[in-house]
N, CA, C and O atoms as a GROMACS GRO file, in nm:
protein
  572
    1MET      N    1  -0.528  -5.172   0.115
    1MET     CA    2  -0.390  -5.137   0.087
    1MET      C    3  -0.366  -4.994   0.133
    1MET      O    4  -0.447  -4.905   0.103
    2GLY      N    5  -0.260  -4.970   0.203
    2GLY     CA    6  -0.229  -4.840   0.259
    2GLY      C    7  -0.163  -4.746   0.159
    2GLY      O    8  -0.107  -4.788   0.058
    3ASP      N    9  -0.172  -4.618   0.190
    3ASP     CA   10  -0.109  -4.517   0.105
    3ASP      C   11   0.040  -4.510   0.134
    3ASP      O   12   0.084  -4.534   0.246
    4SER      N   13   0.115  -4.477   0.032
    4SER     CA   14   0.260  -4.464   0.050
    4SER      C   15   0.290  -4.333   0.122
    4SER      O   16   0.205  -4.244   0.134
    5PHE      N   17   0.413  -4.323   0.168
    5PHE     CA   18   0.455  -4.204   0.242
    5PHE      C   19   0.443  -4.078   0.156
    5PHE      O   20   0.394  -3.975   0.202
    6SER      N   21   0.488  -4.087   0.029
    6SER     CA   22   0.484  -3.968  -0.058
    6SER      C   23   0.341  -3.926  -0.089
    6SER      O   24   0.312  -3.807  -0.102
    7LYS      N   25   0.251  -4.023  -0.101
    7LYS     CA   26   0.112  -3.991  -0.128
    7LYS      C   27   0.050  -3.918  -0.008
    7LYS      O   28  -0.026  -3.822  -0.024
    8LYS      N   29   0.084  -3.964   0.114
    8LYS     CA   30   0.035  -3.898   0.235
    8LYS      C   31   0.088  -3.754   0.243
    8LYS      O   32   0.016  -3.662   0.281
    9GLU      N   33   0.216  -3.737   0.208
    9GLU     CA   34   0.277  -3.603   0.210
    9GLU      C   35   0.207  -3.510   0.109
    9GLU      O   36   0.181  -3.394   0.139
   10ASN      N   37   0.177  -3.562  -0.009
   10ASN     CA   38   0.108  -3.483  -0.111
   10ASN      C   39  -0.031  -3.441  -0.063
   10ASN      O   40  -0.074  -3.328  -0.086
   11ILE      N   41  -0.100  -3.531   0.004
   11ILE     CA   42  -0.233  -3.500   0.058
   11ILE      C   43  -0.222  -3.390   0.164
   11ILE      O   44  -0.305  -3.299   0.168
   12LYS      N   45  -0.119  -3.400   0.251
   12LYS     CA   46  -0.098  -3.297   0.353
   12LYS      C   47  -0.070  -3.161   0.289
   12LYS      O   48  -0.122  -3.059   0.334
   13LYS      N   49   0.012  -3.160   0.182
   13LYS     CA   50   0.043  -3.035   0.113
   13LYS      C   51  -0.082  -2.974   0.051
   13LYS      O   52  -0.102  -2.852   0.058
   14LYS      N   53  -0.167  -3.057  -0.008
   14LYS     CA   54  -0.290  -3.007  -0.069
   14LYS      C   55  -0.382  -2.946   0.036
   14LYS      O   56  -0.442  -2.842   0.014
   15ILE      N   57  -0.392  -3.013   0.151
   15ILE     CA   58  -0.476  -2.962   0.259
   15ILE      C   59  -0.422  -2.829   0.309
   15ILE      O   60  -0.499  -2.735   0.332
   16GLU      N   61  -0.290  -2.820   0.326
   16GLU     CA   62  -0.227  -2.696   0.372
   16GLU      C   63  -0.248  -2.583   0.271
   16GLU      O   64  -0.276  -2.470   0.309
   17LYS      N   65  -0.235  -2.615   0.143
   17LYS     CA   66  -0.257  -2.517   0.037
   17LYS      C   67  -0.400  -2.465   0.040
   17LYS      O   68  -0.423  -2.345   0.026
   18ARG      N   69  -0.495  -2.555   0.060
   18ARG     CA   70  -0.637  -2.519   0.065
   18ARG      C   71  -0.662  -2.426   0.183
   18ARG      O   72  -0.737  -2.329   0.171
   19LYS      N   73  -0.600  -2.456   0.300
   19LYS     CA   74  -0.618  -2.372   0.418
   19LYS      C   75  -0.564  -2.231   0.392
   19LYS      O   76  -0.627  -2.132   0.429
   20LEU      N   77  -0.445  -2.221   0.329
   20LEU     CA   78  -0.387  -2.090   0.298
   20LEU      C   79  -0.476  -2.012   0.202
   20LEU      O   80  -0.496  -1.892   0.217
   21LYS      N   81  -0.530  -2.082   0.104
   21LYS     CA   82  -0.617  -2.018   0.005
   21LYS      C   83  -0.743  -1.965   0.073
   21LYS      O   84  -0.787  -1.853   0.044
   22ASP      N   85  -0.803  -2.045   0.162
   22ASP     CA   86  -0.922  -2.001   0.234
   22ASP      C   87  -0.891  -1.881   0.324
   22ASP      O   88  -0.973  -1.789   0.336
   23LYS      N   89  -0.773  -1.882   0.385
   23LYS     CA   90  -0.732  -1.772   0.472
   23LYS      C   91  -0.716  -1.643   0.391
   23LYS      O   92  -0.761  -1.537   0.434
   24ARG      N   93  -0.652  -1.653   0.273
   24ARG     CA   94  -0.636  -1.536   0.187
   24ARG      C   95  -0.771  -1.482   0.140
   24ARG      O   96  -0.793  -1.361   0.136
   25ARG      N   97  -0.862  -1.573   0.106
   25ARG     CA   98  -0.996  -1.533   0.062
   25ARG      C   99  -1.067  -1.457   0.174
   25ARG      O  100  -1.131  -1.355   0.150
   26GLU      N  101  -1.055  -1.508   0.296
   26GLU     CA  102  -1.119  -1.443   0.410
   26GLU      C  103  -1.058  -1.304   0.435
   26GLU      O  104  -1.130  -1.210   0.466
   27ASN      N  105  -0.925  -1.293   0.422
   27ASN     CA  106  -0.859  -1.163   0.439
   27ASN      C  107  -0.906  -1.063   0.334
   27ASN      O  108  -0.926  -0.945   0.364
   28ARG      N  109  -0.923  -1.110   0.211
   28ARG     CA  110  -0.971  -1.020   0.105
   28ARG      C  111  -1.112  -0.969   0.136
   28ARG      O  112  -1.144  -0.853   0.109
   29LYS      N  113  -1.194  -1.056   0.192
   29LYS     CA  114  -1.330  -1.015   0.226
   29LYS      C  115  -1.331  -0.912   0.338
   29LYS      O  116  -1.408  -0.816   0.333
   30THR      N  117  -1.247  -0.930   0.439
   30THR     CA  118  -1.246  -0.838   0.552
   30THR      C  119  -1.175  -0.707   0.519
   30THR      O  120  -1.214  -0.602   0.570
   31ASP      N  121  -1.073  -0.711   0.435
   31ASP     CA  122  -0.996  -0.591   0.402
   31ASP      C  123  -1.043  -0.528   0.271
   31ASP      O  124  -0.965  -0.460   0.204
   32ASN      N  125  -1.167  -0.549   0.235
   32ASN     CA  126  -1.219  -0.499   0.108
   32ASN      C  127  -1.228  -0.347   0.112
   32ASN      O  128  -1.293  -0.291   0.200
   33ASN      N  129  -1.163  -0.280   0.016
   33ASN     CA  130  -1.166  -0.134   0.008
   33ASN      C  131  -1.273  -0.084  -0.088
   33ASN      O  132  -1.294   0.037  -0.099
   34LYS      N  133  -1.340  -0.174  -0.156
   34LYS     CA  134  -1.443  -0.132  -0.250
   34LYS      C  135  -1.565  -0.084  -0.173
   34LYS      O  136  -1.591  -0.127  -0.060
   35GLY      N  137  -1.638   0.005  -0.235
   35GLY     CA  138  -1.759   0.054  -0.173
   35GLY      C  139  -1.736   0.170  -0.078
   35GLY      O  140  -1.826   0.207  -0.002
   36LYS      N  141  -1.616   0.229  -0.080
   36LYS     CA  142  -1.591   0.346   0.003
   36LYS      C  143  -1.672   0.463  -0.050
   36LYS      O  144  -1.706   0.468  -0.169
   37GLN      N  145  -1.700   0.554   0.036
   37GLN     CA  146  -1.768   0.676  -0.006
   37GLN      C  147  -1.672   0.761  -0.089
   37GLN      O  148  -1.550   0.752  -0.073
   38LEU      N  149  -1.727   0.842  -0.175
   38LEU     CA  150  -1.647   0.927  -0.263
   38LEU      C  151  -1.556   1.020  -0.182
   38LEU      O  152  -1.440   1.041  -0.217
   39GLU      N  153  -1.610   1.075  -0.074
   39GLU     CA  154  -1.532   1.166   0.009
   39GLU      C  155  -1.411   1.098   0.072
   39GLU      O  156  -1.308   1.162   0.092
   40GLU      N  157  -1.422   0.970   0.103
   40GLU     CA  158  -1.309   0.896   0.161
   40GLU      C  159  -1.198   0.875   0.060
   40GLU      O  160  -1.081   0.863   0.097
   41MET      N  161  -1.234   0.871  -0.069
   41MET     CA  162  -1.134   0.847  -0.173
   41MET      C  163  -1.071   0.975  -0.226
   41MET      O  164  -0.969   0.969  -0.295
   42MET      N  165  -1.128   1.091  -0.197
   42MET     CA  166  -1.079   1.218  -0.251
   42MET      C  167  -0.954   1.263  -0.177
   42MET      O  168  -0.944   1.248  -0.055
   43ILE      N  169  -0.862   1.318  -0.252
   43ILE     CA  170  -0.743   1.381  -0.196
   43ILE      C  171  -0.731   1.518  -0.260
   43ILE      O  172  -0.747   1.531  -0.381
   44TYR      N  173  -0.704   1.619  -0.181
   44TYR     CA  174  -0.697   1.756  -0.229
   44TYR      C  175  -0.552   1.803  -0.231
   44TYR      O  176  -0.468   1.753  -0.156
   45VAL      N  177  -0.525   1.898  -0.317
   45VAL     CA  178  -0.391   1.956  -0.328
   45VAL      C  179  -0.401   2.102  -0.286
   45VAL      O  180  -0.483   2.176  -0.340
   46ASP      N  181  -0.317   2.144  -0.189
   46ASP     CA  182  -0.322   2.283  -0.147
   46ASP      C  183  -0.236   2.370  -0.240
   46ASP      O  184  -0.180   2.321  -0.337
   47GLU      N  185  -0.228   2.500  -0.207
   47GLU     CA  186  -0.159   2.596  -0.294
   47GLU      C  187  -0.011   2.564  -0.312
   47GLU      O  188   0.046   2.596  -0.417
   48SER      N  189   0.052   2.502  -0.214
   48SER     CA  190   0.194   2.471  -0.224
   48SER      C  191   0.220   2.333  -0.283
   48SER      O  192   0.336   2.292  -0.294
   49GLY      N  193   0.114   2.262  -0.323
   49GLY     CA  194   0.131   2.132  -0.388
   49GLY      C  195   0.129   2.013  -0.294
   49GLY      O  196   0.155   1.901  -0.338
   50ASN      N  197   0.099   2.034  -0.167
   50ASN     CA  198   0.093   1.925  -0.071
   50ASN      C  199  -0.044   1.859  -0.074
   50ASN      O  200  -0.145   1.925  -0.100
   51LEU      N  201  -0.048   1.728  -0.049
   51LEU     CA  202  -0.173   1.654  -0.048
   51LEU      C  203  -0.237   1.662   0.090
   51LEU      O  204  -0.168   1.658   0.192
   52SER      N  205  -0.371   1.673   0.092
   52SER     CA  206  -0.441   1.676   0.219
   52SER      C  207  -0.577   1.610   0.204
   52SER      O  208  -0.628   1.596   0.092
   53LYS      N  209  -0.637   1.570   0.316
   53LYS     CA  210  -0.768   1.505   0.314
   53LYS      C  211  -0.882   1.607   0.311
   53LYS      O  212  -0.995   1.573   0.275
   54THR      N  213  -0.854   1.732   0.349
   54THR     CA  214  -0.958   1.835   0.353
   54THR      C  215  -0.945   1.929   0.233
   54THR      O  216  -0.834   1.952   0.184
   55PRO      N  217  -1.057   1.983   0.186
   55PRO     CA  218  -1.050   2.076   0.073
   55PRO      C  219  -0.972   2.202   0.110
   55PRO      O  220  -0.971   2.243   0.226
   56THR      N  221  -0.909   2.262   0.012
   56THR     CA  222  -0.829   2.381   0.034
   56THR      C  223  -0.920   2.503   0.049
   56THR      O  224  -1.015   2.520  -0.026
   57ARG      N  225  -0.888   2.586   0.148
   57ARG     CA  226  -0.964   2.710   0.167
   57ARG      C  227  -0.877   2.827   0.119
   57ARG      O  228  -0.757   2.830   0.142
   58SER      N  229  -0.942   2.921   0.053
   58SER     CA  230  -0.867   3.039   0.010
   58SER      C  231  -0.855   3.135   0.128
   58SER      O  232  -0.905   3.106   0.236
   59LYS      N  233  -0.789   3.249   0.107
   59LYS     CA  234  -0.763   3.342   0.217
   59LYS      C  235  -0.891   3.408   0.270
   59LYS      O  236  -0.896   3.448   0.386
   60ASP      N  237  -0.995   3.419   0.185
   60ASP     CA  238  -1.119   3.481   0.232
   60ASP      C  239  -1.211   3.382   0.303
   60ASP      O  240  -1.318   3.420   0.349
   61GLY      N  241  -1.171   3.254   0.313
   61GLY     CA  242  -1.247   3.157   0.389
   61GLY      C  243  -1.332   3.064   0.305
   61GLY      O  244  -1.384   2.964   0.356
   62SER      N  245  -1.349   3.095   0.178
   62SER     CA  246  -1.431   3.007   0.094
   62SER      C  247  -1.345   2.895   0.037
   62SER      O  248  -1.222   2.906   0.031
   63PHE      N  249  -1.410   2.790  -0.004
   63PHE     CA  250  -1.336   2.678  -0.063
   63PHE      C  251  -1.289   2.717  -0.202
   63PHE      O  252  -1.360   2.782  -0.278
   64LEU      N  253  -1.170   2.676  -0.233
   64LEU     CA  254  -1.111   2.705  -0.363
   64LEU      C  255  -1.136   2.586  -0.454
   64LEU      O  256  -1.084   2.477  -0.431
   65VAL      N  257  -1.217   2.606  -0.559
   65VAL     CA  258  -1.251   2.498  -0.651
   65VAL      C  259  -1.192   2.533  -0.787
   65VAL      O  260  -1.218   2.640  -0.842
   66THR      N  261  -1.114   2.442  -0.838
   66THR     CA  262  -1.056   2.464  -0.971
   66THR      C  263  -1.085   2.343  -1.057
   66THR      O  264  -1.110   2.234  -1.006
   67GLY      N  265  -1.080   2.363  -1.186
   67GLY     CA  266  -1.101   2.253  -1.279
   67GLY      C  267  -0.973   2.175  -1.296
   67GLY      O  268  -0.874   2.201  -1.228
   68PRO      N  269  -0.976   2.079  -1.386
   68PRO     CA  270  -0.855   2.001  -1.410
   68PRO      C  271  -0.745   2.088  -1.468
   68PRO      O  272  -0.770   2.176  -1.550
   69SER      N  273  -0.624   2.064  -1.424
   69SER     CA  274  -0.513   2.146  -1.471
   69SER      C  275  -0.453   2.085  -1.596
   69SER      O  276  -0.453   1.963  -1.615
   70VAL      N  277  -0.402   2.172  -1.681
   70VAL     CA  278  -0.339   2.128  -1.805
   70VAL      C  279  -0.195   2.174  -1.800
   70VAL      O  280  -0.167   2.290  -1.770
   71ASN      N  281  -0.105   2.085  -1.830
   71ASN     CA  282   0.036   2.120  -1.830
   71ASN      C  283   0.068   2.190  -1.961
   71ASN      O  284   0.078   2.126  -2.066
   72HIS      N  285   0.084   2.322  -1.955
   72HIS     CA  286   0.111   2.399  -2.076
   72HIS      C  287   0.257   2.392  -2.118
   72HIS      O  288   0.291   2.431  -2.229
   73ASN      N  289   0.343   2.342  -2.032
   73ASN     CA  290   0.485   2.334  -2.064
   73ASN      C  291   0.516   2.219  -2.158
   73ASN      O  292   0.620   2.218  -2.224
   74ARG      N  293   0.427   2.123  -2.164
   74ARG     CA  294   0.450   2.006  -2.247
   74ARG      C  295   0.443   2.047  -2.393
   74ARG      O  296   0.348   2.113  -2.436
   75GLU      N  297   0.542   2.007  -2.469
   75GLU     CA  298   0.542   2.039  -2.611
   75GLU      C  299   0.449   1.944  -2.684
   75GLU      O  300   0.455   1.822  -2.665
   76ILE      N  301   0.364   2.000  -2.767
   76ILE     CA  302   0.273   1.918  -2.845
   76ILE      C  303   0.339   1.892  -2.979
   76ILE      O  304   0.374   1.985  -3.052
   77GLN      N  305   0.355   1.766  -3.009
   77GLN     CA  306   0.422   1.729  -3.133
   77GLN      C  307   0.327   1.756  -3.248
   77GLN      O  308   0.215   1.704  -3.253
   78LYS      N  309   0.373   1.837  -3.341
   78LYS     CA  310   0.290   1.873  -3.455
   78LYS      C  311   0.295   1.759  -3.555
   78LYS      O  312   0.402   1.708  -3.589
   79GLU      N  313   0.178   1.720  -3.601
   79GLU     CA  314   0.171   1.610  -3.697
   79GLU      C  315   0.213   1.663  -3.834
   79GLU      O  316   0.162   1.765  -3.881
   80GLU      N  317   0.304   1.593  -3.895
   80GLU     CA  318   0.357   1.634  -4.024
   80GLU      C  319   0.294   1.548  -4.133
   80GLU      O  320   0.303   1.425  -4.130
   81LYS      N  321   0.230   1.614  -4.229
   81LYS     CA  322   0.173   1.542  -4.344
   81LYS      C  323   0.288   1.499  -4.433
   81LYS      O  324   0.375   1.580  -4.466
   82ARG      N  325   0.289   1.374  -4.473
   82ARG     CA  326   0.392   1.320  -4.561
   82ARG      C  327   0.330   1.280  -4.693
   82ARG      O  328   0.209   1.260  -4.703
   83LYS      N  329   0.415   1.270  -4.793
   83LYS     CA  330   0.371   1.226  -4.925
   83LYS      C  331   0.422   1.085  -4.947
   83LYS      O  332   0.527   1.047  -4.896
   84GLY      N  333   0.345   1.008  -5.024
   84GLY     CA  334   0.388   0.872  -5.052
   84GLY      C  335   0.309   0.812  -5.166
   84GLY      O  336   0.215   0.872  -5.218
   85THR      N  337   0.350   0.690  -5.203
   85THR     CA  338   0.285   0.617  -5.310
   85THR      C  339   0.238   0.483  -5.254
   85THR      O  340   0.311   0.416  -5.182
   86VAL      N  341   0.115   0.445  -5.289
   86VAL     CA  342   0.062   0.316  -5.244
   86VAL      C  343   0.130   0.207  -5.324
   86VAL      O  344   0.116   0.200  -5.446
   87ILE      N  345   0.205   0.121  -5.256
   87ILE     CA  346   0.274   0.010  -5.321
   87ILE      C  347   0.178  -0.105  -5.344
   87ILE      O  348   0.168  -0.159  -5.454
   88SER      N  349   0.107  -0.141  -5.238
   88SER     CA  350   0.009  -0.249  -5.248
   88SER      C  351  -0.104  -0.221  -5.151
   88SER      O  352  -0.083  -0.166  -5.043
   89PHE      N  353  -0.225  -0.260  -5.192
   89PHE     CA  354  -0.340  -0.247  -5.103
   89PHE      C  355  -0.436  -0.360  -5.133
   89PHE      O  356  -0.485  -0.373  -5.245
   90PHE      N  357  -0.463  -0.441  -5.033
   90PHE     CA  358  -0.550  -0.557  -5.046
   90PHE      C  359  -0.687  -0.521  -4.989
   90PHE      O  360  -0.706  -0.520  -4.868
   91ILE      N  361  -0.781  -0.492  -5.078
   91ILE     CA  362  -0.915  -0.449  -5.036
   91ILE      C  363  -0.983  -0.558  -4.954
   91ILE      O  364  -1.046  -0.530  -4.852
   92GLU      N  365  -0.970  -0.684  -4.998
   92GLU     CA  366  -1.038  -0.793  -4.928
   92GLU      C  367  -0.980  -0.817  -4.789
   92GLU      O  368  -1.051  -0.863  -4.700
   93LYS      N  369  -0.852  -0.786  -4.770
   93LYS     CA  370  -0.790  -0.804  -4.638
   93LYS      C  371  -0.795  -0.676  -4.554
   93LYS      O  372  -0.789  -0.683  -4.431
   94GLY      N  373  -0.807  -0.561  -4.619
   94GLY     CA  374  -0.823  -0.435  -4.546
   94GLY      C  375  -0.694  -0.368  -4.505
   94GLY      O  376  -0.695  -0.285  -4.413
   95TYR      N  377  -0.583  -0.400  -4.570
   95TYR     CA  378  -0.458  -0.333  -4.536
   95TYR      C  379  -0.368  -0.325  -4.659
   95TYR      O  380  -0.395  -0.387  -4.762
   96GLY      N  381  -0.262  -0.247  -4.645
   96GLY     CA  382  -0.166  -0.233  -4.754
   96GLY      C  383  -0.041  -0.162  -4.704
   96GLY      O  384  -0.019  -0.149  -4.584
   97PHE      N  385   0.041  -0.116  -4.802
   97PHE     CA  386   0.166  -0.050  -4.767
   97PHE      C  387   0.186   0.073  -4.854
   97PHE      O  388   0.150   0.074  -4.972
   98ILE      N  389   0.242   0.177  -4.794
   98ILE     CA  390   0.272   0.302  -4.863
   98ILE      C  391   0.422   0.323  -4.856
   98ILE      O  392   0.484   0.301  -4.752
   99LYS      N  393   0.482   0.366  -4.969
   99LYS     CA  394   0.624   0.399  -4.971
   99LYS      C  395   0.637   0.548  -4.946
   99LYS      O  396   0.586   0.630  -5.022
  100ASP      N  397   0.706   0.583  -4.838
  100ASP     CA  398   0.727   0.722  -4.800
  100ASP      C  399   0.827   0.785  -4.896
  100ASP      O  400   0.936   0.730  -4.916
  101GLN      N  401   0.792   0.901  -4.957
  101GLN     CA  402   0.883   0.967  -5.050
  101GLN      C  403   1.004   1.025  -4.978
  101GLN      O  404   1.113   1.030  -5.035
  102LYS      N  405   0.986   1.068  -4.855
  102LYS     CA  406   1.094   1.131  -4.780
  102LYS      C  407   1.201   1.031  -4.737
  102LYS      O  408   1.320   1.054  -4.757
  103SER      N  409   1.159   0.920  -4.678
  103SER     CA  410   1.255   0.824  -4.624
  103SER      C  411   1.270   0.699  -4.707
  103SER      O  412   1.369   0.627  -4.694
  104GLY      N  413   1.173   0.670  -4.793
  104GLY     CA  414   1.177   0.547  -4.872
  104GLY      C  415   1.129   0.425  -4.796
  104GLY      O  416   1.135   0.314  -4.849
  105ASP      N  417   1.082   0.444  -4.673
  105ASP     CA  418   1.034   0.332  -4.592
  105ASP      C  419   0.898   0.284  -4.641
  105ASP      O  420   0.820   0.361  -4.698
  106HIS      N  421   0.870   0.157  -4.618
  106HIS     CA  422   0.739   0.101  -4.646
  106HIS      C  423   0.659   0.108  -4.516
  106HIS      O  424   0.701   0.054  -4.414
  107ILE      N  425   0.545   0.175  -4.520
  107ILE     CA  426   0.466   0.201  -4.400
  107ILE      C  427   0.331   0.131  -4.412
  107ILE      O  428   0.263   0.142  -4.514
  108PHE      N  429   0.294   0.060  -4.308
  108PHE     CA  430   0.168  -0.014  -4.302
  108PHE      C  431   0.050   0.083  -4.298
  108PHE      O  432   0.058   0.188  -4.234
  109VAL      N  433  -0.058   0.049  -4.367
  109VAL     CA  434  -0.181   0.128  -4.362
  109VAL      C  435  -0.300   0.033  -4.350
  109VAL      O  436  -0.306  -0.069  -4.419
  110HIS      N  437  -0.394   0.068  -4.264
  110HIS     CA  438  -0.514  -0.014  -4.244
  110HIS      C  439  -0.633   0.061  -4.301
  110HIS      O  440  -0.634   0.184  -4.305
  111VAL      N  441  -0.734  -0.012  -4.344
  111VAL     CA  442  -0.851   0.047  -4.408
  111VAL      C  443  -0.924   0.145  -4.316
  111VAL      O  444  -0.987   0.239  -4.365
  112LYS      N  445  -0.918   0.126  -4.186
  112LYS     CA  446  -0.987   0.216  -4.093
  112LYS      C  447  -0.918   0.352  -4.082
  112LYS      O  448  -0.976   0.446  -4.030
  113ASP      N  449  -0.793   0.362  -4.130
  113ASP     CA  450  -0.719   0.488  -4.125
  113ASP      C  451  -0.729   0.568  -4.255
  113ASP      O  452  -0.659   0.668  -4.271
  114LEU      N  453  -0.815   0.526  -4.347
  114LEU     CA  454  -0.828   0.592  -4.476
  114LEU      C  455  -0.936   0.700  -4.470
  114LEU      O  456  -1.043   0.678  -4.413
  115LEU      N  457  -0.907   0.816  -4.529
  115LEU     CA  458  -1.008   0.920  -4.545
  115LEU      C  459  -1.072   0.909  -4.683
  115LEU      O  460  -1.189   0.944  -4.700
  116ASP      N  461  -0.995   0.861  -4.783
  116ASP     CA  462  -1.044   0.839  -4.920
  116ASP      C  463  -1.015   0.695  -4.957
  116ASP      O  464  -0.930   0.629  -4.896
  117GLU      N  465  -1.086   0.646  -5.060
  117GLU     CA  466  -1.054   0.513  -5.112
  117GLU      C  467  -0.924   0.522  -5.189
  117GLU      O  468  -0.901   0.617  -5.263
  118ILE      N  469  -0.838   0.421  -5.172
  118ILE     CA  470  -0.710   0.421  -5.242
  118ILE      C  471  -0.693   0.289  -5.316
  118ILE      O  472  -0.759   0.190  -5.286
  119SER      N  473  -0.603   0.291  -5.413
  119SER     CA  474  -0.566   0.170  -5.485
  119SER      C  475  -0.417   0.178  -5.514
  119SER      O  476  -0.353   0.279  -5.484
  120GLU      N  477  -0.361   0.074  -5.572
  120GLU     CA  478  -0.218   0.070  -5.599
  120GLU      C  479  -0.175   0.184  -5.690
  120GLU      O  480  -0.250   0.225  -5.779
  121LYS      N  481  -0.055   0.236  -5.667
  121LYS     CA  482   0.010   0.343  -5.742
  121LYS      C  483  -0.056   0.479  -5.725
  121LYS      O  484  -0.026   0.572  -5.800
  122ASP      N  485  -0.147   0.494  -5.627
  122ASP     CA  486  -0.206   0.625  -5.597
  122ASP      C  487  -0.104   0.708  -5.519
  122ASP      O  488  -0.029   0.655  -5.438
  123GLN      N  489  -0.102   0.839  -5.545
  123GLN     CA  490  -0.022   0.933  -5.467
  123GLN      C  491  -0.108   0.977  -5.349
  123GLN      O  492  -0.223   1.017  -5.368
  124VAL      N  493  -0.054   0.971  -5.228
  124VAL     CA  494  -0.133   1.000  -5.108
  124VAL      C  495  -0.058   1.091  -5.012
  124VAL      O  496   0.065   1.099  -5.014
  125PHE      N  497  -0.135   1.159  -4.926
  125PHE     CA  498  -0.083   1.230  -4.810
  125PHE      C  499  -0.120   1.147  -4.688
  125PHE      O  500  -0.227   1.086  -4.685
  126PHE      N  501  -0.032   1.144  -4.588
  126PHE     CA  502  -0.061   1.067  -4.467
  126PHE      C  503   0.021   1.120  -4.351
  126PHE      O  504   0.115   1.198  -4.370
  127VAL      N  505  -0.015   1.079  -4.233
  127VAL     CA  506   0.059   1.112  -4.111
  127VAL      C  507   0.123   0.984  -4.061
  127VAL      O  508   0.055   0.882  -4.044
  128LYS      N  509   0.253   0.989  -4.037
  128LYS     CA  510   0.327   0.871  -3.989
  128LYS      C  511   0.314   0.865  -3.837
  128LYS      O  512   0.339   0.962  -3.767
  129GLN      N  513   0.275   0.747  -3.789
  129GLN     CA  514   0.257   0.728  -3.646
  129GLN      C  515   0.336   0.606  -3.602
  129GLN      O  516   0.334   0.503  -3.670
  130LYS      N  517   0.406   0.617  -3.491
  130LYS     CA  518   0.483   0.503  -3.441
  130LYS      C  519   0.394   0.419  -3.351
  130LYS      O  520   0.322   0.471  -3.266
  131THR      N  521   0.401   0.287  -3.370
  131THR     CA  522   0.327   0.192  -3.287
  131THR      C  523   0.425   0.090  -3.233
  131THR      O  524   0.544   0.094  -3.264
  132ALA      N  525   0.376  -0.002  -3.152
  132ALA     CA  526   0.461  -0.106  -3.094
  132ALA      C  527   0.518  -0.197  -3.202
  132ALA      O  528   0.628  -0.250  -3.187
  133LYS      N  529   0.444  -0.215  -3.311
  133LYS     CA  530   0.489  -0.304  -3.418
  133LYS      C  531   0.569  -0.232  -3.525
  133LYS      O  532   0.622  -0.297  -3.615
  134GLY      N  533   0.578  -0.101  -3.520
  134GLY     CA  534   0.651  -0.024  -3.620
  134GLY      C  535   0.569   0.095  -3.666
  134GLY      O  536   0.475   0.136  -3.598
  135ALA      N  537   0.605   0.152  -3.782
  135ALA     CA  538   0.536   0.270  -3.832
  135ALA      C  539   0.401   0.233  -3.892
  135ALA      O  540   0.382   0.124  -3.945
  136LYS      N  541   0.308   0.329  -3.882
  136LYS     CA  542   0.173   0.309  -3.933
  136LYS      C  543   0.127   0.441  -3.994
  136LYS      O  544   0.154   0.547  -3.938
  137ALA      N  545   0.058   0.435  -4.108
  137ALA     CA  546   0.006   0.555  -4.172
  137ALA      C  547  -0.137   0.579  -4.125
  137ALA      O  548  -0.219   0.488  -4.124
  138THR      N  549  -0.166   0.704  -4.085
  138THR     CA  550  -0.301   0.740  -4.045
  138THR      C  551  -0.344   0.862  -4.125
  138THR      O  552  -0.262   0.928  -4.188
  139LEU      N  553  -0.472   0.891  -4.123
  139LEU     CA  554  -0.531   1.005  -4.195
  139LEU      C  555  -0.486   1.007  -4.341
  139LEU      O  556  -0.439   1.110  -4.391
  140VAL      N  557  -0.500   0.894  -4.408
  140VAL     CA  558  -0.453   0.878  -4.545
  140VAL      C  559  -0.558   0.933  -4.641
  140VAL      O  560  -0.675   0.897  -4.635
  141GLU      N  561  -0.512   1.023  -4.731
  141GLU     CA  562  -0.601   1.079  -4.833
  141GLU      C  563  -0.527   1.093  -4.965
  141GLU      O  564  -0.405   1.109  -4.967
  142LYS      N  565  -0.603   1.087  -5.075
  142LYS     CA  566  -0.544   1.100  -5.208
  142LYS      C  567  -0.496   1.243  -5.229
  142LYS      O  568  -0.550   1.336  -5.169
  143ARG      N  569  -0.393   1.259  -5.315
  143ARG     CA  570  -0.346   1.393  -5.350
  143ARG      C  571  -0.439   1.457  -5.446
  143ARG      O  572  -0.416   1.571  -5.488
   0.00000   0.00000   0.00000
């Protein structure tokens, strides 16, 4: 019994897909950038901030070597210690919630962020940290 037209077309498509996949695999092997020497991957910055392939020379002819630069203009956010009360803490589960005295918000706390052991209705100091899921208390310690 012969194959139908659509079945033959599907077989042709699969063969074509396989050829493209093999071609891409071969291109990846030939255009592989891994294993380059360190010097080939290095880029240097000259005094005016332009990128170059050669190391920067100072005016006296020696190479200018500097350590990593630190952006001193960036403001460092000072961590503010907050006060709060432990509303609930589940020792067996390893998490709980603290009510912030300043805002009244309920803030999540995990056992790994504790400096002291806490229990319900304890007065605590903590640092509020924003995460993707919301606020989180870190560096939690009893008052």
